[in-house]
C-alpha positions as CSV (number, residue, x, y, z in Angstrom):
1,M,-16.6,-1.6,-9.4
2,G,-19.0,-4.1,-10.2
3,V,-22.7,-4.3,-11.3
4,R,-23.9,-0.9,-10.5
5,G,-26.6,-0.1,-7.5
6,L,-26.5,-4.0,-7.4
7,T,-25.3,-4.2,-3.8
8,S,-27.3,-1.3,-2.5
9,L,-30.8,-3.3,-4.0
10,V,-29.6,-6.6,-2.3
11,D,-29.4,-4.9,0.9
12,D,-32.6,-3.2,0.6
13,N,-34.0,-6.4,0.2
14,G,-33.3,-8.0,3.5
15,H,-34.7,-11.2,3.0
16,I,-31.9,-11.7,0.4
17,L,-28.8,-12.3,2.5
18,Q,-28.8,-15.1,5.2
19,D,-27.5,-14.5,8.4
20,V,-24.9,-17.4,9.3
21,S,-22.1,-17.5,11.8
22,F,-19.1,-18.0,9.9
23,K,-16.4,-20.9,11.4
24,N,-14.4,-23.8,10.3
25,N,-13.8,-23.5,6.8
26,K,-11.8,-22.3,4.1
27,L,-12.2,-18.6,2.8
28,V,-10.8,-17.2,-0.5
29,I,-10.8,-13.0,0.4
30,D,-10.2,-10.7,-2.5
31,G,-7.3,-8.7,-1.1
32,C,-8.0,-5.7,-2.8
33,N,-11.2,-5.2,-1.5
34,L,-9.9,-6.0,2.2
35,Y,-7.3,-3.7,2.1
36,Y,-9.5,-0.4,1.1
37,L,-12.3,-1.6,3.5
38,L,-9.8,-2.4,6.5
39,Y,-8.0,1.6,5.8
40,F,-11.3,3.3,5.2
41,D,-13.6,1.4,7.6
42,E,-11.2,2.4,10.6
43,Q,-10.8,6.1,9.1
44,L,-6.9,6.1,9.5
45,D,-5.1,9.1,8.2
46,Q,-5.2,9.7,3.9
47,S,-3.9,13.6,4.7
48,H,-0.2,13.3,5.9
49,G,0.6,10.3,3.7
50,G,-0.3,6.9,5.4
51,D,-0.6,5.8,8.8
52,Y,0.8,2.2,8.1
53,D,1.8,0.7,11.5
54,S,-2.3,0.9,13.0
55,F,-2.9,-0.8,9.2
56,E,-0.8,-3.2,10.3
57,G,-2.3,-3.5,13.8
58,L,-6.1,-4.3,11.6
59,I,-4.6,-6.4,9.1
60,C,-2.9,-8.8,12.6
61,G,-6.5,-8.8,14.4
62,F,-8.2,-9.5,11.3
63,I,-6.2,-12.8,10.9
64,K,-6.5,-13.4,14.5
65,A,-10.2,-13.3,14.1
66,L,-10.6,-16.1,11.4
67,R,-7.9,-18.3,13.1
68,E,-10.1,-18.0,16.1
69,N,-12.6,-18.9,14.8
70,G,-11.2,-22.3,12.4
71,I,-11.3,-20.5,9.5
72,E,-8.4,-21.1,6.9
73,P,-8.1,-17.7,4.6
74,Y,-6.3,-17.3,1.2
75,V,-6.0,-14.0,0.0
76,V,-5.6,-12.9,-3.9
77,V,-5.2,-9.9,-5.4
78,D,-5.0,-8.3,-8.8
79,G,-1.7,-8.6,-10.5
80,G,-2.4,-6.0,-13.7
81,S,-4.7,-4.7,-15.9
82,D,-7.3,-7.3,-17.8
83,Y,-4.8,-8.5,-20.8
84,T,-7.8,-7.8,-23.5
85,D,-7.4,-4.4,-22.8
86,K,-11.2,-3.9,-23.0
87,K,-12.0,-1.7,-19.7
88,F,-9.0,0.7,-20.2
89,E,-11.4,3.2,-20.0
90,T,-12.7,2.2,-17.2
91,L,-9.5,2.6,-15.6
92,K,-9.1,6.2,-16.9
93,Q,-12.2,7.1,-15.8
94,R,-11.1,5.9,-12.1
95,A,-7.8,7.5,-12.4
96,E,-9.5,10.8,-13.2
97,E,-11.5,10.1,-10.0
98,K,-9.0,9.7,-8.0
99,I,-7.3,12.6,-9.0
100,H,-9.8,14.6,-7.7
101,K,-10.7,12.5,-4.3
102,A,-7.2,13.7,-3.2
103,H,-7.7,17.0,-4.1
104,D,-10.9,16.6,-2.1
105,V,-8.5,15.3,0.7
106,S,-5.8,17.8,0.7
107,V,-8.1,20.8,1.0
108,G,-9.7,19.1,4.1
109,R,-12.6,17.8,2.2
110,R,-13.6,13.7,3.1
111,G,-12.6,12.1,0.1
112,N,-11.2,7.7,-0.2
113,V,-7.5,8.2,-0.7
114,L,-5.5,5.3,-0.6
115,P,-1.7,5.4,0.8
116,L,1.1,4.6,-1.3
117,I,2.1,2.1,-0.3
118,I,-0.3,-0.1,1.6
119,K,-0.2,-3.0,-1.1
120,R,3.1,-3.4,-0.3
121,V,3.0,-3.5,3.5
122,F,-0.4,-5.9,3.3
123,S,1.4,-8.2,1.3
124,Q,4.5,-8.0,3.7
125,V,2.1,-8.4,6.9
126,L,0.6,-11.7,5.4
127,T,3.6,-13.0,3.9
128,R,4.9,-12.4,8.0
129,L,1.8,-13.9,9.5
130,K,2.0,-17.2,7.0
131,V,-1.1,-16.4,5.5
132,P,-1.6,-17.8,1.9
133,F,-1.2,-15.3,-0.5
134,A,-1.6,-15.0,-4.7
135,K,-1.5,-12.1,-7.2
136,S,-3.4,-12.9,-9.8
137,I,-1.9,-12.3,-13.1
138,A,-3.8,-10.3,-14.0
139,E,-7.9,-8.7,-12.7
140,A,-8.2,-10.9,-9.7
141,D,-12.3,-11.5,-9.9
142,R,-12.4,-14.6,-11.9
143,E,-9.7,-16.2,-10.4
144,I,-11.1,-15.9,-6.9
145,A,-14.6,-17.2,-8.2
146,S,-13.2,-20.0,-9.6
147,L,-10.4,-21.2,-7.1
148,A,-13.6,-21.0,-4.6
149,R,-15.9,-23.3,-6.7
150,E,-13.3,-25.3,-7.0
151,W,-12.8,-25.8,-2.8
152,N,-16.6,-25.2,-2.6
153,C,-16.0,-22.2,-0.4
154,P,-17.6,-18.9,-0.1
155,V,-15.7,-15.8,-1.5
156,L,-15.3,-12.9,1.1
157,S,-15.3,-9.0,-1.0
158,N,-17.4,-6.1,-1.6
159,D,-17.5,-6.4,-5.5
160,S,-21.1,-6.8,-6.8
161,D,-19.6,-8.5,-9.4
162,F,-19.4,-11.7,-7.3
163,Y,-23.1,-11.8,-7.2
164,I,-22.8,-12.8,-10.6
165,F,-20.2,-15.3,-10.8
166,N,-21.5,-19.1,-10.2
167,V,-19.9,-19.9,-6.7
168,P,-22.3,-22.7,-5.1
169,A,-20.8,-21.8,-1.4
170,G,-21.9,-18.3,-2.0
171,F,-20.7,-14.6,-0.8
172,L,-20.0,-13.2,2.1
173,P,-20.1,-9.1,1.3
174,I,-17.4,-7.6,3.4
175,S,-19.4,-5.2,5.1
176,H,-21.7,-7.3,6.8
177,F,-18.6,-9.5,8.4
178,K,-18.2,-8.3,11.8
179,W,-14.7,-9.9,12.3
180,K,-14.6,-7.7,15.9
181,Q,-17.4,-9.2,17.4
182,G,-17.2,-13.3,16.8
183,G,-15.9,-14.8,19.6
184,L,-13.5,-17.2,20.3
185,K,-14.6,-20.5,18.2
186,T,-18.5,-19.4,18.5
187,G,-18.1,-18.2,14.5
188,I,-18.3,-14.5,13.0
189,P,-21.5,-12.8,12.5
190,A,-21.4,-12.8,8.5
191,K,-24.4,-12.4,5.9
192,L,-24.4,-14.9,3.2
193,F,-25.5,-14.4,-0.4
194,T,-26.6,-17.2,-3.0
195,Q,-27.4,-17.1,-6.6
196,E,-30.7,-19.5,-5.3
197,R,-32.3,-17.4,-2.7
198,F,-31.4,-13.9,-5.2
199,C,-32.9,-15.9,-8.2
200,S,-36.1,-17.1,-6.1
201,W,-36.7,-13.4,-4.5
202,F,-36.9,-12.0,-8.4
203,N,-38.0,-14.8,-10.0
204,I,-35.5,-14.9,-12.4
205,N,-33.5,-18.1,-14.2
206,Q,-29.9,-18.5,-12.9
207,S,-28.2,-18.8,-16.0
208,L,-29.6,-15.2,-17.2
209,L,-27.4,-13.2,-14.6
210,P,-24.7,-12.6,-16.8
211,V,-27.3,-11.1,-18.9
212,F,-29.3,-9.0,-16.3
213,A,-25.1,-7.5,-15.2
214,S,-24.5,-6.9,-19.0
215,I,-27.3,-4.7,-19.9
216,A,-27.5,-3.1,-16.0
217,G,-24.1,-1.7,-16.8
218,N,-20.4,-3.1,-15.6
219,D,-17.1,-2.7,-15.8
220,Y,-16.8,-4.3,-19.0
221,V,-19.8,-2.5,-20.8
222,N,-22.3,0.4,-20.9
223,L,-25.4,-0.3,-23.3
224,A,-26.7,2.9,-22.7
225,S,-23.9,4.9,-23.5
226,R,-23.9,2.6,-26.8
227,G,-27.6,4.0,-27.6
228,L,-29.8,1.3,-25.9
229,S,-32.4,3.6,-24.3
230,V,-35.1,1.1,-22.7
231,K,-36.8,2.7,-20.3
232,W,-36.5,-0.5,-17.6
233,A,-38.4,1.8,-14.8
234,E,-41.3,0.9,-16.5
235,Y,-41.3,-2.8,-16.2
236,S,-41.1,-2.6,-12.5
237,E,-43.9,-1.9,-9.5
238,L,-41.2,0.3,-7.6
239,S,-40.4,4.0,-7.7
240,G,-36.6,5.4,-6.7
241,R,-33.9,4.4,-7.3
242,F,-34.2,0.9,-7.4
243,A,-36.6,0.6,-10.1
244,K,-34.1,0.3,-13.2
245,L,-32.5,-2.6,-11.8
246,D,-35.6,-4.6,-10.2
247,G,-38.0,-3.2,-13.2
248,L,-35.1,-5.3,-15.5
249,L,-35.0,-8.1,-13.2
250,H,-38.5,-8.6,-14.0
251,W,-38.3,-8.5,-17.7
252,L,-35.9,-11.1,-17.5
253,G,-37.7,-13.4,-15.3
254,S,-40.2,-13.4,-18.5
255,L,-38.2,-14.9,-20.6
256,K,-37.6,-19.3,-20.4
257,D,-33.8,-19.1,-20.9
258,K,-30.2,-17.7,-22.2
259,K,-31.0,-18.1,-26.0
260,N,-34.3,-16.4,-25.7
261,A,-32.9,-13.6,-23.5
262,L,-29.7,-13.0,-26.1
263,N,-32.4,-13.1,-28.9
264,A,-34.4,-10.6,-27.3
265,V,-31.4,-8.0,-26.1
266,L,-29.9,-8.2,-29.4
267,K,-33.4,-7.0,-31.1
268,L,-33.4,-4.3,-28.5
269,M,-30.1,-3.4,-30.0
270,D,-30.9,-3.4,-33.5
271,D,-31.2,0.6,-34.3
272,G,-31.1,-0.4,-38.4
273,D,-26.6,0.5,-37.8
274,R,-25.2,-2.5,-38.6
275,V,-21.7,-1.2,-38.0
276,K,-22.9,-0.1,-34.2
277,T,-25.5,-3.1,-33.9
278,K,-22.5,-5.7,-34.3
279,Q,-19.7,-3.3,-32.4
280,T,-22.2,-3.3,-29.3
281,E,-23.5,-7.1,-30.0
282,Q,-19.8,-8.1,-29.4
283,A,-19.2,-5.9,-26.2
284,F,-22.2,-7.2,-25.1
285,M,-20.9,-11.4,-25.6
286,L,-17.7,-10.0,-24.0
287,S,-19.2,-8.8,-21.0
288,M,-20.9,-12.3,-21.0
289,E,-18.0,-14.0,-21.2
290,E,-16.1,-12.2,-18.3
291,Y,-19.2,-14.5,-15.9
292,K,-17.8,-17.5,-17.1
293,L,-15.6,-19.8,-14.9
294,S,-12.4,-21.6,-15.9
295,P,-10.5,-23.6,-13.8
296,S,-8.3,-21.9,-11.6
297,S,-4.6,-21.1,-12.4
298,L,-3.5,-20.7,-9.0
299,G,-4.6,-24.0,-7.7
300,E,-1.8,-25.4,-7.8
301,F,0.3,-22.5,-6.5
302,F,-1.4,-22.9,-3.3
303,R,-0.8,-26.8,-2.9
304,N,2.3,-26.5,-4.7
305,G,4.0,-23.3,-4.7
306,T,4.7,-23.8,-8.1
307,P,3.8,-20.7,-11.0
308,P,0.3,-21.1,-12.5
309,S,0.5,-22.9,-16.0
310,N,-3.1,-22.4,-17.3
311,I,-2.8,-18.8,-18.4
312,P,-3.8,-17.0,-21.4
313,E,-1.6,-17.0,-24.3
314,P,-0.7,-13.2,-24.5
315,V,0.2,-12.8,-20.6
316,K,3.3,-15.2,-21.0
317,V,5.9,-13.1,-21.5
318,L,7.4,-12.8,-18.5
319,P,10.2,-16.0,-17.5
320,D,9.3,-18.7,-15.2
321,W,11.6,-17.1,-12.4
322,A,9.5,-13.5,-12.9
323,L,5.8,-15.4,-13.0
324,L,6.2,-17.1,-10.0
325,S,7.9,-13.7,-8.1
326,L,4.7,-12.2,-9.2
327,T,2.7,-14.9,-8.1
328,Q,4.1,-14.7,-4.6
329,G,3.9,-11.0,-4.5
330,K,7.1,-10.2,-4.8
331,L,6.7,-8.9,-8.1
332,F,5.0,-5.5,-8.6
333,S,1.5,-5.2,-10.1
334,D,2.7,-3.2,-13.4
335,V,5.4,-5.3,-14.8
336,I,3.1,-7.1,-17.3
337,D,1.2,-4.1,-18.2
338,V,4.8,-2.6,-19.2
339,I,5.6,-5.3,-21.3
340,L,1.7,-5.4,-23.1
341,F,0.8,-2.5,-23.7
342,R,3.8,-0.3,-22.8
343,R,1.5,2.0,-20.6
344,V,1.1,3.0,-16.6
345,V,-1.2,4.9,-15.0
346,Q,0.2,6.8,-12.1
347,S,-1.2,6.3,-8.5
348,S,-2.8,9.5,-7.2
349,Q,-1.3,10.8,-3.8
350,V,-2.6,13.6,-1.5
351,E,-0.8,16.9,-2.4
352,D,0.0,20.1,-3.8
353,I,-2.1,20.6,-7.2
354,S,-0.4,24.1,-8.3
355,L,2.8,21.8,-8.6
356,P,3.8,19.2,-10.6
357,S,3.0,15.7,-9.5
358,G,5.2,14.1,-7.3
359,K,5.7,10.9,-9.6
360,I,8.2,13.4,-11.9
361,T,10.7,13.3,-9.1
362,S,11.0,9.2,-9.6
363,R,10.5,9.3,-13.1
364,P,14.5,8.7,-13.6
365,I,13.5,5.1,-11.7
366,R,10.8,4.0,-13.5
367,Q,13.3,4.5,-16.7
368,I,15.7,2.4,-15.4
369,L,13.3,0.0,-14.6
370,Y,11.5,0.4,-18.1
371,G,14.8,-0.6,-20.0
372,L,15.3,-4.1,-17.9
373,L,11.8,-4.7,-18.9
374,L,12.1,-4.0,-22.3
375,G,15.5,-4.0,-23.2
376,G,15.7,-7.8,-24.1
377,R,12.8,-7.6,-26.5
378,S,13.3,-4.9,-28.3
379,P,17.0,-3.9,-28.3
380,A,16.7,-2.1,-31.9
381,S,14.2,-0.3,-31.1
382,M,15.5,1.0,-27.3
383,E,18.5,2.7,-29.2
384,T,16.6,4.0,-32.0
385,G,14.3,5.8,-29.3
386,Q,10.6,4.0,-30.7
387,C,10.3,1.6,-28.0
388,M,8.5,4.4,-25.4
389,V,6.2,4.2,-22.3
390,E,3.3,5.8,-22.1
391,E,2.9,7.5,-18.3
392,Y,-0.5,8.9,-17.8
393,D,-0.9,11.1,-14.4
394,R,-2.0,14.4,-13.2
395,D,-1.7,18.0,-14.7
396,G,-2.8,20.0,-12.0
397,L,-6.0,18.1,-11.7
398,N,-6.3,16.8,-15.3
399,L,-5.2,13.4,-16.4
400,I,-2.7,13.8,-19.2
401,S,-0.3,11.1,-20.8
402,H,3.6,11.6,-21.3
403,M,5.7,9.1,-23.1
404,I,9.0,8.3,-21.3
405,K,12.1,6.6,-22.5
406,P,13.4,3.4,-21.3
407,I,16.7,4.0,-20.2
408,L,19.4,1.4,-21.3
409,S,22.6,2.3,-20.7
410,G,25.9,1.7,-18.0
411,P,25.7,-1.5,-16.1
412,V,22.0,-1.9,-16.8
413,Q,22.9,-3.3,-20.2
414,K,25.1,-6.4,-18.4
415,L,21.5,-7.7,-17.4
416,Q,18.7,-9.2,-19.2
417,L,14.9,-9.7,-18.1
418,D,14.8,-13.7,-18.6
419,T,18.3,-14.2,-16.3
420,L,17.5,-11.4,-13.8
421,D,17.3,-13.7,-11.1
422,K,21.0,-15.6,-12.4
423,A,23.0,-12.2,-12.5
424,H,25.6,-11.9,-9.9
425,L,24.5,-9.7,-6.9
426,Q,27.2,-7.4,-7.5
427,D,25.9,-6.6,-10.6
428,R,22.3,-6.1,-9.2
429,L,23.5,-4.1,-6.5
430,T,25.5,-1.3,-8.6
431,V,22.7,-0.9,-10.8
432,M,20.5,-0.4,-7.8
433,L,22.6,1.8,-6.0
434,E,24.3,3.8,-9.2
435,T,19.8,4.6,-10.1
436,L,20.1,5.8,-6.5
437,G,23.1,8.2,-7.3
438,V,24.8,6.0,-3.7
439,T,28.2,6.6,-3.4
440,Q,29.1,6.7,-0.4
441,S,29.4,3.7,2.3
442,L,26.1,1.9,4.0
443,T,28.3,0.0,6.1
444,G,27.2,1.7,9.2
445,I,23.7,1.4,8.6
446,P,21.3,-1.7,9.5
447,P,21.2,-4.5,6.5
448,H,17.1,-3.4,6.2
449,L,17.1,0.4,6.5
450,R,19.5,0.3,3.5
451,L,16.8,0.9,0.8
452,P,15.3,3.8,2.9
453,V,18.3,5.2,3.0
454,S,19.2,5.6,-0.2
455,V,16.5,6.7,-1.6
456,T,16.5,9.1,0.8
457,C,19.7,10.3,-0.3
458,Y,18.2,10.5,-3.8
459,W,15.4,12.4,-2.6
460,M,17.4,15.1,-1.6
461,R,18.9,15.3,-4.9
462,H,16.6,15.4,-7.1
463,A,13.1,16.7,-5.4
464,D,11.7,20.1,-6.3
465,P,10.9,22.5,-4.4
466,P,14.4,21.0,-2.4
467,P,13.7,19.1,1.1
468,D,15.0,21.6,3.8
469,L,16.6,20.4,6.8
470,P,13.4,20.1,8.8
471,L,11.8,18.0,6.2
472,L,15.1,15.5,6.1
473,Q,15.4,15.4,9.7
474,A,11.4,14.5,10.5
475,L,11.7,11.9,8.2
476,L,15.3,9.9,9.4
477,L,13.4,10.6,13.1
478,G,10.1,8.5,11.8
479,M,12.3,5.7,10.8
480,V,13.8,5.9,14.4
481,Y,10.6,5.7,15.7
482,G,9.7,2.6,13.5
483,E,12.6,0.9,14.4
484,L,12.3,1.3,18.2
485,C,8.8,-0.1,17.8
486,R,9.7,-3.0,15.5
487,Q,12.5,-3.6,18.3
488,K,9.5,-3.4,21.4
489,K,7.7,-5.6,19.5
490,K,9.6,-8.3,19.0
491,N,11.3,-7.7,22.6
492,R,15.1,-7.5,21.9
493,G,16.8,-4.9,23.9
494,I,14.5,-1.9,23.9
495,S,15.6,-0.6,27.5
496,K,13.5,1.7,29.9
497,S,15.2,5.0,28.3
498,E,14.1,4.0,24.9
499,S,10.5,3.5,26.0
500,L,10.8,7.0,27.1
501,V,11.5,8.3,23.6
502,L,9.1,6.3,21.9
503,Q,6.4,7.7,24.8
504,R,7.6,11.3,23.7
505,F,7.3,10.1,19.7
506,E,3.8,9.1,20.7
507,G,2.8,12.6,22.7
508,I,3.9,14.1,19.7
509,V,1.5,12.2,17.5
510,Q,-1.4,12.7,19.4
511,R,-0.8,16.9,18.8
512,C,-1.0,15.9,14.8
513,T,-3.6,18.4,13.6
514,W,-5.7,17.2,10.8
515,K,-5.3,20.6,9.3
516,L,-2.4,19.9,6.4
517,D,0.6,21.8,5.5
518,L,0.8,21.1,1.9
519,D,4.1,21.9,1.1
520,V,5.1,19.4,3.6
521,A,2.2,16.8,1.6
522,H,4.5,17.5,-1.5
523,A,7.7,16.9,-0.2
524,Y,6.9,13.6,1.5
525,S,4.8,12.5,-1.1
526,Q,7.7,13.0,-3.3
527,W,9.5,10.9,-1.1
528,Q,7.1,8.0,-1.1
529,A,7.1,8.0,-4.9
530,C,10.7,7.2,-4.5
531,F,10.1,5.0,-2.3
532,K,7.6,2.8,-4.2
533,D,9.2,2.9,-7.5
534,S,12.6,1.8,-5.8
535,L,11.3,-1.0,-3.8
536,N,9.9,-2.0,-7.8
537,L,13.1,-1.5,-9.1
538,N,14.7,-3.9,-6.2
539,Q,12.3,-6.3,-6.6
540,L,13.0,-6.6,-10.1
541,L,16.6,-6.9,-9.7
542,C,15.8,-9.8,-6.9
543,F,16.0,-7.7,-3.9
544,P,20.2,-6.8,-4.1
545,L,19.0,-4.8,-0.7
546,V,17.1,-6.0,1.9
547,E,13.4,-5.1,2.2
548,T,12.6,-3.2,5.1
549,E,9.0,-3.4,6.7
550,C,7.4,-0.8,5.0
551,A,4.8,-0.7,7.8
552,R,7.4,0.7,10.2
553,L,8.7,3.2,7.8
554,Y,7.1,6.3,7.6
555,K,4.1,7.5,9.5
556,G,2.6,10.7,8.1
557,T,1.0,11.5,11.8
558,L,4.3,11.8,13.1
559,V,6.9,13.2,10.7
560,H,4.5,16.1,9.5
561,P,3.8,17.4,13.4
562,L,7.7,16.5,13.8
563,V,8.8,18.9,10.7
564,V,6.2,21.5,13.1
565,E,8.4,21.3,16.2
566,L,11.4,21.4,14.3
567,R,10.7,24.4,12.7
568,R,10.0,26.4,15.9
569,G,13.6,25.6,17.1
570,A,13.4,22.3,18.6
571,S,16.5,20.1,17.8
572,P,16.3,15.9,17.0
573,E,19.0,16.3,19.9
574,F,15.9,17.4,22.8
575,I,13.5,14.9,21.4
576,L,15.8,11.9,21.0
577,A,16.6,12.7,25.0
578,G,17.4,9.9,27.4
579,G,17.5,7.2,24.4
580,P,21.9,6.3,23.1
581,I,20.1,4.1,21.1
582,A,17.5,6.3,19.1
583,R,20.7,8.5,18.9
584,Q,23.2,6.4,18.1
585,L,20.6,5.4,15.1
586,Y,20.0,8.6,14.0
587,K,23.2,10.0,13.7
588,A,24.2,6.9,11.5
589,L,21.0,7.5,9.2
590,L,22.0,11.7,8.6
591,D,25.7,11.1,8.4
592,T,24.8,8.7,5.2
593,V,22.8,11.6,3.7
594,P,24.6,14.1,1.7
595,L,23.6,17.7,2.7
596,S,24.6,21.4,2.0
597,Q,27.3,23.1,3.7
598,D,24.8,25.3,5.2
599,C,23.1,22.4,6.4
600,R,25.8,20.6,7.7
601,S,27.2,24.0,9.3
602,I,23.3,24.5,11.4
603,I,23.8,20.1,12.3
604,S,27.2,21.3,13.8
605,T,26.3,24.3,15.9
606,T,22.9,22.1,17.5
607,T,25.3,19.5,18.3
608,R,28.0,21.5,19.8
609,V,25.3,23.9,22.1
610,V,23.2,20.8,23.7
611,A,27.2,19.4,24.0
612,R,27.5,22.4,26.4
613,G,24.2,21.5,28.3
614,R,22.6,25.2,26.8
615,T,19.0,25.4,26.5
616,L,18.4,26.4,22.3
617,P,15.8,29.0,21.8
618,R,12.1,28.3,20.9
619,E,12.1,24.8,22.4
620,P,8.1,23.3,22.0
621,M,6.6,23.1,24.8
622,Y,6.6,19.3,25.7
623,D,4.5,18.2,28.7
624,L,7.4,17.4,31.3
625,T,6.4,17.0,34.3
626,A,5.6,13.6,33.5
627,N,8.4,12.9,31.9
628,L,11.1,14.6,34.2
629,K,9.5,12.4,37.2
630,R,10.2,9.1,35.0
631,L,13.7,10.4,34.0
632,V,14.4,11.0,37.4
633,M,13.6,7.5,38.6
634,Q,14.7,6.0,35.8
635,L,18.5,7.9,36.6
636,E,18.2,6.8,40.2
637,Q,17.2,3.2,39.2
638,E,20.7,3.6,37.1
639,E,22.9,4.9,40.0
640,E,22.6,1.3,40.9
641,E,24.3,-0.3,38.0
642,D,28.1,-0.3,38.2
643,T,29.2,-1.6,34.6
644,W,28.8,-0.6,31.2
645,R,25.9,-1.9,29.4
646,E,26.4,-3.0,25.7
647,M,23.3,-2.4,23.9
648,K,22.9,-3.6,20.4
649,I,20.2,-3.9,17.6
650,K,19.4,-6.4,15.4
651,D,17.5,-7.6,12.2
652,T,18.0,-10.9,11.5
653,P,20.4,-13.7,13.3
654,A,22.3,-13.6,9.8
655,E,22.0,-9.8,9.9
656,D,25.0,-7.6,10.8
657,P,23.3,-4.0,12.2
658,G,26.6,-2.6,11.6
659,W,26.0,-0.2,14.4
660,V,26.5,-0.5,18.4
661,V,25.9,1.8,21.6
662,S,27.7,1.6,24.4
663,L,26.3,3.5,27.6
664,K,28.0,4.0,31.3
665,T,25.1,4.6,33.2
666,R,27.4,5.8,36.4
667,H,26.5,8.8,38.1
668,K,28.5,10.5,40.9
669,T,25.7,12.2,43.5
670,K,28.5,14.8,44.8
671,L,29.3,16.2,41.8
672,R,25.5,16.5,41.0
673,A,24.8,18.4,44.1
674,Q,28.1,20.9,43.1
675,K,26.1,22.0,40.0
676,T,23.5,23.1,41.4
677,P,20.7,22.8,44.6
678,N,17.7,20.8,42.4
679,P,18.8,17.3,42.9
680,E,16.6,16.6,40.4
681,L,17.9,19.5,37.8
682,S,21.3,17.9,38.3
683,K,20.5,14.9,37.3
684,L,18.4,15.5,34.4
685,R,21.4,18.2,33.1
686,D,23.9,15.4,33.6
687,K,22.2,13.1,31.3
688,K,23.7,13.6,28.0
689,G,21.4,15.5,25.3
690,W,19.7,17.2,28.1
691,I,19.0,20.7,27.3
């Protein structure tokens, strides 16, 4: 990303970066760089599909540190590919690299693979924290630099292009931004880059920095691949890896201004082949233009909440409601790529490369999505099959493309992109549920969990290989864990008994090993692909289903070891023992998902065994000593209660949770004593769900 090798060159020359204590100022943040760095620097889970709740904690800690030091953050992220399409080859190259990185992680080697739903978690958390947040209409770099220039404040990023953009207040590299070390109101230790110090150090005219970046090679042009083979190291007094960039800077330092530099560079490009020379010149000039800043299109959005107006003509393809939703981060980034280029590059995940890509499972969802985006614009070509979307995805370790036909039939035909925000809720909900194949009632499910449960119904029918019962049970138990965590954080009704269930879950997380079961990883990779595409469809349909808190939905380091425990013979009832709310929620989730008769028979048998108080074979050896003591103490406290208690899980005051749990906590000491001479064990056996 950016100018190759420039970050290392700046870091190696310590006098260029200035030590500062940053506080009491606005700060424009490159959101994409921030979530990459937060996730990877903390070495959060990559191999098991993501550790989203831990990532949420990092974001909260980061924003808290900024606010404690009077820093006003404004976060901007990419909204799509460059509309000129000149970076597409670079994008394909990166996609191929990510396929190999994901494979490296799958076999235990190092590699940075961003979990699939991390961007949505990022935007959700920032929105909840009331952090000003915007998604650029295309790539965000220029928009970020323009905004910082307009507000005269620094940029926080790790993209070396910001060494080239003319931002008067400077650039703060995230890698030197010590946000964990900043004290209350004392400022955050950081290093500040300014072009004045850089150009003074290398004795170069500041206006020549775009020339330098374009010759050195960036995401827009690589002159070396076009035949420009000057040995820049010969102009340097250094040797080693920095000689090329240092020599180029010294060569440019001998030139007076931008005009002289351009003439000199164009002479170097002239190799006698006029056509090739002209093409190289054009690429070079386009690269130079990328560093020219125009007025920000997001300033008005941050001030008044209105959609950007001064956007390039080619990207004016969205209706106003969709443009505003995209800018607010409520619409997925691929929407413009689909409409402009009829093309999407799929993200890579950790999965079994010997099997087809997990994205194939969710392709029917995307076909509906493509139909909604393209149907109203080219209905004739849709009917003849000429309107296709090119999807780039992996086949083994190779990046290949497939032509995908959008679907515009059934209830989708009633909807038009231009008026989707005004369509009846029932029509939008019908499209969502029919796409996911949900025919059963969802009234027993809390509103914020209806989308992931619907996705799970789809996944059970379409995943290949078909998920077995432990895979489903572990996934649903993970949702129960997330709901308990959400309730605990909001301090709404979580009891001591439910806290014990949480502790049991956390103990399972501690036993997670980094040795990966690729079958499990592939199954959950398919689920996350289905969930992401369903999130996108739900956004495009203006949220007919409540969007869940994604950070609380899937925890890879929990569901993977849960599968191990369940396959060894543990039952969900054992794991949820002592937690009536957790058991009731789990039952509601499981009852909604369509299962084969064999799976239902297994569940029925397990439930009868648990109800009779018999021990299931091959239960895992939990650390029972501490848990037994805690349960005994809890039951002794509950003996003093002589009334019924009602516990209810809520999302917001406006939502109907759809399920209520009643619990009778009175126990009779005499009856226990008759059953067993050991009073502690008798208490536990009387507890419903104890095995």
